[in-house]
TIFI-386085 format. One record per residue: x, y, z of N, C-alpha, C in turn; residue in three letters. Coordinates in steps of 0.02 Angstrom, whole numbers, plus 50000, padded with zeros to 5 digits. Each point is the difference from the previous one (the first is absolute). Layout:
N
XYZXYZXYZALA...
END
This chain:
284
504275012148016499574997050021499934991949944MET499514994950034500284995149966499134998049946HIS499844994949980499474999949966500084993350013VAL499374995350007499874993849996499274997449989HIS499944995149991499264996049993499954994850036THR499274999850014499944991750046499564997949978LEU499944992149981499394997249970499534997850077LYS499395002049990499424999950061499564996649981VAL499594995150020499304998349967499655004049972PRO499814999549934499525003649949500445006449972GLY500625001250041500295007949954500804998750011ALA500245005349969500715000250029500015009150007THR500295000850055500165003650042500755003749979LEU500035007149977500705004249995499995002450080ARG500765000550007499985004450073500915002049983TYR499935006950043500355000949991500494999950080GLU500844999650000500115001350071500765007550005THR500164999850041500265005550023500504999850065ARG500495005050005500294997250080500124992650035GLY500245001350068500154996350014499844997850081SER500104996450045499535000250067499524994050020GLY499565001050030499394994850004499425002949953PRO499794995749970499305001249939499565005250029ALA499665004049955499525005750012499494999249930LEU499674993850010499485001049922499525005850011LEU499875002949931499535005950007499604998049954LEU499324999350037499394998649950499595004849992LEU499955001349913499715006549975499025000250012PRO499655006149996499434998949981499804998049934GLY499394998649983499494998749964500345005049942GLY499994995049944500295005949943500645001449995GLY500514998550041500575001150009500504996149965ALA500755001250001500364996550008500785001750043ASP500354996149996500685000750044500185007749983ALA500025003349946499985006949991499885003550034ALA499504999750037499775005750052500345000750076VAL500514995450002500444999650044500675004249984TRP500045000749939500645004849970500175006350063ASP499645003850000500385006550028500264996050061PRO499634994750057500474999350060500484995549999LEU500044994549948500134995349994500845000250014ALA500395006749990500734998750000500065000650064ASP499545005550033500084999850092500064994150035THR499484997649996499734992550017500514994750002LEU500524999449943500194995149962500745000050046ALA500205006850020500445003150060499984995750071ASP499394996250001499884994950062499724995049995HIS499864998049926499494992349998500374998549930PHE499864994350006499874997249908499354999949983THR499865005949953499405001349980499854994949959VAL499354998250014499724997149932499135002949976VAL500035000749954499525003749980499634995549921ALA499294996750027499774996749927499755003449981PRO499684998149925499305004349972499354991550034ASP499625002750016499384994349994499734997049943PRO499824995050010499814996249957499445003149952ARG499914998149939499735005849967500115004649982GLY500615002950035500095007449961500324998849943THR500185005549953500424999349950500534995049994THR500465000750054500674996849977499934994550051ARG499454997550040499874991550023499324998349983SER500264996849935499344998449956499884991750030PRO499064999950010500004995550008499754993349939LEU500004994350021500284994449963499294999249946ASP499375003050010499515000649971499755006749994GLY499284997249980499655007950021499985002950059PRO499725006949986499875003950065499524997350028PRO500035000050078499364995550032500245004750080ASP499304997550045500015004950062500784996550054ASP500155009250035500684996250019499784997650071GLN500274999550060499924998450065500535001450042SER499855004750064500634999050051500274994250000PRO499794994350020500294994950019500494996549933ALA499555000849940500814997849973500525005749966GLU500025004950017500435004250002500414999950065GLN499744999250047500564996950051500324995350004ALA499644994649965500464995249994500535000649938ASP499885004749945500545001649976500615002150020ASP499885004450065500245003450040500454996050031ALA499804994250021500194995550038500664997249959ALA499854998449931500504996849971500375003949981LEU500045004849986500485007349980500264999850065LEU499895000650066500495000850059500484994550005LEU499674993549984500464993750005500474999349936ALA499995004349957500364998249925500505005550055ALA499835006550022500695001850021500365001450071VAL499544996350037500675001350039499544993350082THR500394999150039500014994650033499755001450088ASP499965007849987499715002350078499405004249990GLU499645000150051499325003349977500275006749988PRO499445003249964500075006049964499615007150039ALA500065007049981499605003450004499555002449961TYR499605000750012499395001049914499585008450027VAL499965002049931499505006249992499614999949968LEU499195000750003499805000149949499595008449996GLY499665002949938499735003450001499284998749966ILE499565002250035499074999649968500004990649990SER500034999749933499654993649976500714995850018ALA500425001950018500644995150004500245001050085GLY499475003650038500054999150060499534994450018ALA499514999849989499484994250008500474995049973ILE500564997849952500244994149996500615001050083VAL500025002549997500595000350043499944996250070ALA498965003950011499954996150069499794993049974VAL499834997449958499874994249982500444993849991ASP500665003949988500744996449993499974998450062LEU500085005250058500024998850076499564994850034LEU499475000049975499564994850024500074994249973GLN500084999849920500184991249984500694999650004ARG500605003949997500514998150008500535002450050HIS499704998550058500575004050051500485000950019PRO500164993749986500754998550017500295003349945THR499935004649940500495000549945499835008750011LEU499735002650045500025006150032500285003050061VAL500575006550003500235000750055499265006650026ARG499995003649964499645006850021499485001349924ARG499425002250030499835002949918499515006150009VAL500145006049941499805005450031499425000949942VAL499284998250008499544999149977499615008350003ALA500185003449926499915009549990499404999249959HIS499335000450056499255003549959499844993849979GLU499954993250015499744993449963499205002950006PRO499605000049930499265001949994499664994650028PRO500044997050047499654994250028499205000450041LEU499825002549976499325004649998499464995650021VAL500074994250007499524994350023500114999250082GLU500565004650019500045001050074499475004950035LEU500025004249960499515007450003499234999350017LEU499815001350071499424999749995499175002349928PRO500395002649968499535000649947500254997749928ASP500524994350037500094994949927499605001249950ALA499264999050003499544996949945499915007449967ALA500045006350030500215005049951500425002449946GLU500634996850039500605000049972500024995949925GLN499774993050008500004995649956499675002149952ARG499255003450002499745003849956500345003949949SER500435004250049500215005649945500664996149966PHE500254997250035500534996949952499664997249938PHE499464995950005499664998149963499695004349955ALA499855006050003499835004649961500625002849983SER500565000349985500715002249973500044993249937VAL499774995750041500394994549933499385002549931VAL499394999550038499435001949957500095007049936GLU500365004950045500035006049966500724998749949ALA500284994149997500654998449959499624995849942HIS499614996450022499644994349940499495005849957ARG499885003950013499335005449963500455004749970GLU500505002850015500535007750001500504999949988ARG500254994850041500704998849979500505002150066GLY500525000749997500545000150034500085007150047VAL499965005349971500005005550026499315001650031GLU499524997949976499215000550039500064996550080ALA500484993649997499884994950065500515004050048ALA500515003749982500545003350038499645006250020MET499715001949975499535008850021499584997250057ALA499624993849978499574996850056500254998150062VAL500574996149988500524999350050500205006150046MET500515003849974500115005950022499435004250050ALA499505001449958499365004450048499874992850053ALA499894993650009499774997650049500744998050070GLY500355001949976500524999550043500415003550037THR499875007849951500115006850030500825000249963GLY500034998549936500435001949980500414994649976GLY500104993250021500334994450028499844995549942GLY500304993050021499864996049941500254991450042ASP499604994049995500044996150027500894996149960ALA500105001749967500764995749963500545004750013GLY500065005850003500785001850037500565001449952GLY499615001549932500625000549946500235006850003GLY500375001349951500045008149998499485004649968THR500265004050038499285006249991499895003049935GLU499304997649964499634999949962500284994049939GLY500044995550030500134992049952499464997050015ASP500184992849978499514996149994499634999650075ALA500265001250060499695000350067499775006450021ALA500025005149958499985005750022500425004650044GLY500045001450070500385003050031499685004950040GLY500415005050051499635001650041500085008949976GLU499265001850012500015005049968499605005350057ARG499994997250048499685004950049500615007150022ARG500444996850019500595004750011500514998249955ALA500245002449944500404997849976500825002350009PRO500534995150007500685002250041500405002649911ALA500325001850014500695003049933500494992249992ALA499824996849942500464995249986500265000249939HIS500494995649976500244998949937499524994549951THR499385001349953499784996449987500364994849950PRO499724995249995500284993549976500185001149933PRO500574996949991500114999849922499414997149962PRO500095001549935499265001649941499964992750009GLU500414994449987500154993849984499624994650052GLU500205004050065499634997050053499385002950009VAL499765004949984499285002450010499584994149943PHE500165001249941499494995049947500244993350034ARG500394996550012500194994050035499334997950050ARG500105005050039499444998650053499325001349981MET499985005949971499305000649985499894995449945SER500234993849979499514995949939499864994750062ALA500094999850053499984995250051499215002450036ASN499775005449973499425000750036499334994250000ALA499815000949937499424994750005500104993050016PRO500604998550022500184992550019499885002550087PHE500235004850016499805001950066499355000850022PHE499485004149967499545001249988499564994950008LEU500004995449952499554994249988500294993850041GLU500704998250018499994993550032500505000850070HIS499985005850017500345002250079499605002950050GLN499755005249973499655006850039499634997250068LEU499424998249949499224994550070500524994650024ARG500564995549970500074992850010500515001750088GLN500175007749964500485002650076499835002850054PHE499715004149982499455002850059499454997250025THR499784994149975499544995350006500444993950068GLY500585001049999500494993850040499765001750073HIS499854996250034500114999750089500484995250028LEU500425004250021500514996550035499734994750044PRO500554996250015499784994950069500495002550066ASP499495006250032500495001550066500064995550036LEU499564994250011500284994750050500594996949984ASP500064999449924500854996149992500395005449991ALA499865007449992500475005350024500195002550061LEU499654997850040499975001750075500794998350041ALA500254993749973500314996950025500845003749976PRO499885002649947500705004349984499975008949992HIS499404999950020499845010250009500695002650023ALA500404998650027500525003250027500465002249944ASP499804995349940500675002949939499685003349936ARG499265003450037499585000649957499885009250011LEU500255003249948499855007250008499695004549946VAL499365000450032499335001749955500275007450004PRO499975003449934500255005449971499585007449947ALA499865006150030499675002149958500465007849981ALA499655005249961500315005549973499945003950046GLY500345006650038499775003750031499515003649954GLU499855002449938499675004149941499344995150018ASP499934993549997499404997150009499475000650045SER500125001650058499645002350050499315001949981ARG499564997150015499344998450011499644995749929GLY500624997949959499714999449929499874992149996LEU499464997149949500074992149996500394998049999LEU500504998149971500554994849996500354999450067LEU500075006250042500364999450060499604995250053ARG499335001049990499564994150078500194995849991ARG500194996449937500104992250018500574997450064PRO500605005149983500674998750029499825002350083ALA499595004950007499875001650048499474995050053GLU499584997749953499584992550020500554994250015ALA500354999949956500444991450007500605004250042LEU500175002550027500505003750081499544997350049ALA499165002949992499584998850075499924993649990ARG499874997449976499714991449986500604996550039ARG500595002849978500564994150016500205001450066LEU499955007950025500195001350072500865003449965GLY500105002749953500755002449986499865006349961VAL500605005650016500005007249986500074999649908GLY499885005249976499805004049950500755003449984LEU500214999649957500445003349986500115005949929ALA500125006450022499805004249942500515002949966GLU499905000349936500665000249948499885006249947PHE500225004049984500265007249971499464999349948PRO499635004649968499464998749954499344997050000GLY499874998549942499374997450012499904990549972GLY499464998649970499904994249982500474997449957HIS500385005149970500774995849969500635005449993VAL500075000950077500445004750034500784996349958GLY499904995550003500594996449958500365003549927CYS499595004049968500015002449935500045007250029VAL499535003150051500065006850015500485002750028GLU500214995250043500515002550048500624996450003ARG500294995249958500314994249991500515000950070PRO500395006949992500604999850039499574998350091ALA499695005550002499794998250079499624993250031ALA499674998749918499614993050040500604995049999PHE500624999849973500404993050012500395001550067ALA500145006050022500115002850062499584997650055ASP499355001649986499484995450048500164991249988ARG500014999749958500004991949984500524997050043LEU500645002249977500784998350055499785000350047LEU499615004950039499955002350074499394993650012ASP499924997349977499234996650013500154993150005VAL500424999449948500264990749989500794999250041LEU500355005250003500554999350045500175001750070LEU499435004350019500135003150073499464999050034LYS499334994449978499614998750049500324994250040SER
END
């Protein structure tokens, strides 16, 4: 694995590369960083040049100034600059949760840079008929954080999402985790757990509502819909955070791909998740 940095407007991105072949950009959920991909990155590196950034504002990709509100468009532009720095060819992209929102926006804003996008459970609740209710719910999570702290906010989040979260980090870290049907997996090293947990206040205050409140331009996406794979976890059936992926697939007239595990299946069942990703990317 090689570690690099890239200066982008307003921040310095840290990113990791490993492997060879066509580029595969991995975008983590809110509160998580490149380490969330460690359990499956080496498998993917047998087929791709795996590019795993820490999103701007996380502990290893500092902002130039004080913390401020994040937007999918800004992070999609970061992703575009990163792809331009590592490859001259269109890239494959996988995003989970908040990272899936960025992946969708990347395809919408920079379609020439993208070969195929897998968007795993993007919490785009504005696509839902009960969007106002979900908007209020995520506002209540932020309110709980301001009044009672991170742990209380995550409890509200878990109760309202059926055990998952809208960030997509490792189980129990800054962005919660899939608690409805936990799968056996190796927990992250203590250093990684502490680092991602430290991102929780930034995620809750500056990303959660800003990302879940984002509405993609479906008309702009439509010409590129054949390169978009909305995806959801098998264990997420009936849960809030699966519904936007289903809505996105339905609105664009494309199929929904199911992956092993739940909202954070890449952490719960990394080997099976990697196998399914290879199937979607290389055999479709």
